[in-house]
N, C-alpha and C positions, 0 to 999 in steps of 0.2 A: 200552201201555192207559192209564198214569198219567195223559200227557199229553191221552189222548181225553177223560180225566172229568175232567178241570181246564180243559177247557174253550179248549182251545190246537186254533187251525184246522188242517185237513191240510195243507195246504199246508206249516206253519212245522213241525208233529211228524214230517211225512214225512224232511222234509231235514234237520233238526236231529239225528234218529235216525240217518240215513244216516250222520253223520260220525263216528258211532261204531264203523264196521266199517273204518275208517282203522287201528286198533292190527292187526288181524288181516289188513290187505295189506301193510303195512307189517315183521310181525314177524319176517321173514329178514336184517334188515339188522342188529339189534341180537343175533339169536339167539347167534351164534359167543361171543360175551364172556359168556355166561353157559357155556360150559365154562370161562375162564377163570379169571373170578370167584367164589370164595368154591364152594359143593359146591352140587350139585341137592337135595339136602333144605333146605340154608338159602335156596335160591331159591322153594323150595315155600312154608315156611314165613311168611316175610317178606312174600309177595305175599299169603297170606293173611289176615296180622294185616291190613297194610296194606286190604286191601279190608273186615275189617272195621272198621277206624276208618274209614272212608269211608263203612258203611253207618251207623255211628252220628251223623256228622256230618251225614249226609242226612237222618236224621230228624232231628234237631234243627232242623234250620236249611228244612225243606221248606215254602215258599211257600204261601199261604192265601189264592190269589182268591175273590172275593166270590162271595157264589150268583148274581146278574147277571150277572155275564161268564160262569160257566164254564154257565149255561141257555143263554146267545144264543150260547154256543161263539167267544167273543171275548176270550180269554185271550192278551194277547201272550207269544209265546213268551221274552223280554226278562225277563217274571219270574222266570223258572225258569234266567237264566243262571249263577247260580253251581251249580245244581242239575245243569245239564251241566257245567260246567266238573268239578263232582266224578268225574261219569258219565265222564267223556275221562278223568281217571287211573284210575277204575277199570275201564276195559275195558284201559288201557296195562299192568295189573297183571293181570289176567285171564289177556292174549294170553300176557305173560311166564311168568307160571305154567304157561300149557299145555306153552311150550315145556318147562319143567321137570321138570312132572311127567309128561312123554312120554319125557324123558331118566333120569330117576328110574326107571321102570317097568323099560324095559331095563336100566339098571344094575345092582338091586335083585332081578331074578330072572336065571337063565342059561336058557335058550331051550326047555329043559324046563316049564319054570316059567311063561315067558312062556304058551307055549301052553296051559297047564293054567289062569290065570287072566283071563285074555284075555276071557271067556265073562264075568265077574264081574264085571270092568272096565267092559268096557262096557253090562253090565247097570244097573249104578247111576247111569250117563250119561243112559240111557236114564227112570232115576226123576227123577234128577235135571230132566232139562227136565220132564216132567211135572208134579214140584213146584212150580218155576217160573214155569208157563205156566197151571196148573192149582190149585193148592191155594190159592197166595199171592192169587192174582188174585181165588178165591173166598173167601179172608179178607176182602180190600177191598171184595167186593161186597156180606158179609154185614155187614161192618160199615159200609157206604154204608145198606144198610137199617134197620139197628138205630137209627143214629144221624142220620141226614137230615144229616151234614156228611162231604162227598167228600176234603177236604185231611187232614181225623183222620184217616178209614178209614186213607187210604195211609200217612199216621203211620205207625199204628200197624204197618200192612203190612211196612212196612222197619226198625221195629223189632222185628217177630219175626225177621227176616232178618239183623239187626244180631246180635241171640242166639246164633241159629244160628250165623256166621259165628266169632263168638266162641270157642263150645265146640268147633268144628270144630278151630279155629286152636290150642284150648288141647290137644284129643286128640294132635292132631298134634306137638305142642313136645316132648309127654312120651311118645309111646307111637311115635312113626312109627322105625322103624329103620335103624341105620346102615348102611349100606352100604359095605362094602369098597372095592367100585371106585369107588365115588363121590368124585371127586380132581378138583381144581381143574387144568387141564394149566397147571401152571406153566412149562413149558420153552416154551410157546409165549405170542407177545409180537402187539399190537395192529397192527402190519405186517404179521403172518403172514396170519392171521385176516385181515386184510380182500385179501390178494391170493388168499387160498383162495376169499373171500365173489366178486373180479371174475373170478375163473379159472370157477367155478360158472355166474354166468350169463353169460360167453361159451362157455361150452360148450353151455349150456339155450339159448341162441339160435340158438345150427349145427347145431342138431338137427335129423336132415330132416322134413319135412312141420312142421318148428315156428310155421307159419303158419297152417295147417290149424288146427292145438292148438290155438291161443290163441281162434282166432275160435271153435271149440267151445264151449272154455271159458267163451266171455266171450256166445255165444248160446244153447247148448243152454235155457238157464232164462229166458232172457228173459220170458217172459211171467208165470213164477213170480214173479219181480222185481219185475215191478208187482203184482200181485196180494199179494203177502205182506206189504206195508207198509200196507194198506188193507182187509185184513178184517177185524183186528179193530175197528176202526174204524167198519166197515159195519156193525158186529152191534149197535154201540151204539151208532149214531145215529139220531136220532127221526125215527118213519117219514114225517112231516111236512117235505116240502123247502121251503128259501124263501129268497130271494136276495138277500143283502148286498153294495153294493158291487159288482158285478157278480161273486160268489163266489156257489156252491151250497151252502147248507148244508143238511143232513139229508138223509131220503131213504134211512134206513138200517132195520133191522127190528126196533130200540127195545128188546134183551134187557137186562136189569139186569147188571150185571157177576158177579156169583155164576154166571148163569145158564151166561156167555161163559166164565166160569173153566171151568164142567164139562162142554159142549161140545165147545168149539175148546182149553181149554189143558191136559183131561184125557183124556175119547173122542177127541177126534182127534188128540191127539198120540200115543195109544196106538196109532191106527190106521196113524199115519205111521210109528211104531216098528215095527209089524207090517209094514208095506207095505214098509220097509226087509229084514228079516231073510228074508221071502220072495223076495224082490229077488234077496237075497244067494246062496238057497240056487239060485232060477231060472237064474242067472248063472255058477253055478258049476259045474250038469250042463250048460248049452244054451252056454256060449261068451258072450266080448262081443259076437261079429260077430253070432251068430245070435238076439243077445236084442235089439238095439241099436231095432230097428224097435218091437219092442210096448211097450221101455219108452220113448221118444220118446214113445209116443201115450197110453201113463200114464201122464207126467206132464203132458200137454197138454192134453185131451181132457175127460178129470175138472172141468176150471179150468172147464168154462163153468155149473156149476151155478151158478156167482153171480152169470152173466150174466139165468138163470131167477129166481133169489131176490130180485136188487134190481127186477127188473120186475112180480113176483107177489106179494114183499113178504108170505109166505104168514106165517101168527101160529100151528101146528103145533109144538110143538120135536119132536116125532119128526122131520118132514120136515126141516125147518135142520138138527136134529143126524146124520141121516142123509147131507144133501146132503156137507157140511162134513165127515163121516167119508169118505164116498168118496173126495173132493178129495184130503183127507191121505193117505188109500191110495195114492191115486195118484201123487201126491207122491212118496211113500216108496219106493215100488215101482221107478218112474224115476229116481232120484236115484242109484240103484246105479249103472246104465250111467258117470253120470257121474263116480262116485269109483272105477270100475274104470277107466275111460281113463285116465285121471289117472296111477295107479300104471301102466299098461300104458306112458302115456308119460314116465313117469319111470326106467325100468329105465335103465341104464347103471352108469358109478365114481361120478357124483355122485346116487346117487338121494335121499337124504334131504335133499337142496338141493335141486333139481331138483322134488322134490315141494310143496317149500315155497315154490317158486313159483310151482305150479300153483294152489295154495291160495292164492297172493295175487291169480292172477285168479280162482279162483271168488269172493273177497270182493270184488274190481274189480265181477263179472256181478252181483250185487245192487247195489253202491254207483250204478252210472250211472244204472238202472230206478229207483231210491229218491230220486234229488235229485229225480227232475220230476214223480214220481208225485202227490201230492199236488197239485202245481200243476194238472194236467190234470184228476183230480177234480173240484176246485174253481170247475174253469171248463165243464163238462161233465155233474155230475152223477155218480151210483153207476152207473146204468144202464149208459151211453155208456162211461164209463170200463172197465167188465170187457169188453165189447165190444170196446175197441182194445187193452185189456193181452192177452185171447185171441185178439187178428189176429195177435198177434207170434209164435205160434206157431208161425205159415207158418215164420219164420226158422231153429224148431227142427227142422221135418221139411227145411229147405235143406241146414243145413248138416251133421245126418244123413246125408244120399244122402249127401255128400263125405265124409263121415269112413268112411261104411260100405262105399264103392268105394277107400278106401288099408287100410283094416282088412288 
């Protein structure tokens, strides 16, 4: 959203923000070393402190493109070279924090306590999603409307993020408990860790049905991988489309940033999470195989609302909000089967490592379409792009057919 409002063309913003998936794709390579070096608590606090510092530097260094470039959607992504560099470091810090926080949670709680607090933990994870995609975007939009200065609005929003991260870091520095079992594996050396890592990879790729599983992980969400990159740019881009140097600019819904923060980032994310919760209840009662077809349909079919929105360009916020919420609910519901399948396939002696490899393929499934989504949209326009993206749902049903037969 930041790059969209700063006037970066869709092809450039989609490609370069997709690069930020790489730390989650690669995190399995360095995760074993977090067991050896220092404690999980140390990693958690250190990564939070690093993120706080990065947010402060981002706030100070955020470029201010000219209003003419922003209005023409012609701001080169090179303007944000240093910003992207900081985002990449932040992505590695965040992925490392993810590894350490998961490990710390399991060490700080016994099994009974883990079960008792897992609901609270997942609830705060959902609150974070609503806050980052909804509240922060709404703040930026509010400031845009108040000041008329888009770069300044996002600079203040990043400043708010800096303060929050700094307070969280200070809170955990003094109040995060010391877990007795949270100790580095001093008896392990780098060579042993690499041997374990190689063994886990070898056993993963020799599992029965591994290539079908990889195909499922890459293709089940293919249409969503295209859509998710350009949903928000579509909502805020101007309604009038124009062509510049063979690229189609505009043709969106022309919503304000704060409206998108409310509709997509808050109400939409709540529907996404509600879909995930209900999907979990449904799949726990009926099982993966009996749920698979319905969840594949729920993941893909609601996405056709964007085809309608791009052709009709309605002005009713109720209609737009309902359409976005319907699509997000379906995605949350259908995604449950994807997560359950990864857990199902990861069962065995190297369950944790194999699940980490599965999440790497999950990241790759979003990276591949993300690299080309912006270029396709700027060549054909939003309406044709959404039809192309939804045509990719054929791959979802084809791979679901083969997986269903093998479950």
